[in-house]
N, C-alpha and C positions, 0 to 999 in steps of 0.2 A: 904889776905882775913885769915893771921894769926893773932891772937890776939881778929876777933871779936867772937864774940859767935852768934849762931843763936837763935834767938827765942825759947823758951820754948811753946811746946803744951799745951793746957788742955786737959788731957782726964779728958774724965768722964765714971760716972761708965756704965753698960752693960745698954738697954734701956730693958731686961727683966729677970725672974730670971729663971737663966740655971738652970734644974733638971731633974734626971732620972728615977724622980718618975712618974710615970702615972694617973693621975689621974680623974677619968669620965669615958667615952666610952671605951671598947676595940678596939685596933687596931687588923686589920687584913690583913695582904699581901696581895695581888690577886696574881693567881698562874700563868697568863699572860698579860700583860697591856694589854690594848683592843685596842692602840696604836699598835703590833705589829700583823702581817698577822698570821692569823694559821699555815698557809698548807709553811713560810719560811721555809728551813733549813739550817744549815751550810755547805757551800761547804766545800770538801775533800781539806785536802793538796796535792801539787805537787809537784813533784819530779821532779828537776831542774840535767844538764846533762853540762856539758863545754866540748867545741870539738874545737879542731883545725885543718881546711882543708883547705889544700892549703894556709897554712901561715894566715888564719884568722879565729881571735875566733868566736864561735857561742856560745850562751845558748840558749838550750831544752829545753822548760816542756812539762811533758807527767801531765796530767789530767784525772781522771776515767771516761767511759762516759759511765762503765756500771760494772756489777761485772768480765767481764774478759775482758774486754776490755778498753784499753787505748789510749788517742789520743796525741801526740807530734808533736806541734808547736815550732817555732823560735820565742825569746820572740824580739820585735819590740823594735829597738834604733833606735832614732833620727837623722835621713841620711842616715840611711842601709839601703837596701832592701834588703826583707824575702821571704820566699815562703808560700804561702799564703793557697796550699793543705795542711791539714793535714796528717799524716802519723800513724795508729792504728794495735796494735799490743794487745797480748792476755796478758806481762806483760810493766809493765812500762821502762825495759830494751831494750825489743824486739822491742816497738813503738820509741824511742828514736835511736836506731842502724839502723833501715827503713831509715828514716830523714836521719841520718850522712851518711849513706851507699848514699842517694840519691844527698845527697851534695856532695859529693866525686867525685862521675860517673860527675854531672851536672859540676864540675871545672874540672874537666881531657877533659873535651869533649870542653870545650869553650877553655882551654890552647890547644887545638890537634890542627894543622890547617887544612884546610879542600882542 
């Protein structure tokens, strides 16, 4: 392709004149668009804890459910079974610790011969 030139494209001027001057009616930005429901709230950020239990890596997320109540759960990873029940605590660290302690006991019980 060396030596060949691409055909030049024809560039035309803008289809309308751009201006920062607003002529005519005043514009108003509404406080809340009507398409957004009024009762929607932004969800609080979750806390994440990485734990290694019985040689396996777990990612525990903790989210607030009330002012002094937090719910801990294992993040679902495709192909890896997870605990379905959440654990609750008065702080994110307490909720994560309860879930981590339960996982430790579950792995110990599964590893011990019956």
